[in-house]
Steps between C-alpha positions, in 0.01 A plus 500: 500500500249629259308218333471501120162369376390435136133539444360334188157630404562838660234685305216273607269587798674261734852585378423875537371446856798281603741765351326777705514283818867417460587872437303612803585222752855392408827635372511247215644590154242403235541399144165497316473289184213564266421444131427863451680771699394858489601609845827667614741345732494652850686463834518121578300411181644384168266420213601233249304420181510134430333166451494267806499190278825607325782321682773734365305815614403343822853393597627848423246677715505239779870520570593643839141477626427348843136409451219488239128583513287376202141609431407446134177422327614349172740214405510386866665160452762643251583784744520262797730263307724792383525650845573173679759398245678835515487536876638154537779571263596826673453348850234752599268324749215726618184507278147614573256400220139589467262227389122483573258350752341180374804335337500224758113471507523650847193728483213365708147500372406774757736740311436377152649170381442608140818705546704171521723360230257202474231741366716780348747399226637861497692405822700232327782744405519628862521139624769412245703806598459427873620140444807621322582725789425252777697222331810717493788524761432867562384667822161573347164619628203454271226746598145415398275807546129523487339750273684827560343837565562816703289395799591438867867425566428210737630171380560139599738244359421131435738214424512296187281219643255720683162620370506848359363746741322770302426626149664847495811672612646856462799576280653662811471176695673301225776750483541500880541117505740516211712758678511294819603192303770679311644646818492168700682212340310243717148633479287261293816363345465230237121485523181627332267726695155636440410854607152642547296742705337327797128422451 
């Protein structure tokens, strides 16, 4: 059966890459939610203009979806709370949520400990959002990427309590991991994983 996936933050660099991956590698039907929509619908793609913090709009667009992918840069805790609340209400279980490396102070000095939450208050919103997701009853995977670029597609995955393995990672690699998690209900289920390019 064709899976229906809602992508929130579809116009961002990660959302765009994940969309392309899912269209190329799966037969999923995609609904793309964005604040500003200026692209036409196409086969397997439906664009919806809306606000991911608006519970009424979110419930409307989320109905009949099988899974959600979220990659937003602003209002992270508010988006996380709205998504978790609405998914729980509608009994949709599968969520992949993009956070950031450093939210658990997991970056070792050899890579640059200044990127950790303890040194970088900008990460507080990412940590708050991740906590909202990980405290839910959903089948979530929080993905903590390094700095993303268009470099080598090689990547490695680290657990929540493992030291982060490298500073950078390609957008392609992030999208590949997200696709795998969306396709496999058990892969990295109910955990937070880091993703980086091997050093």
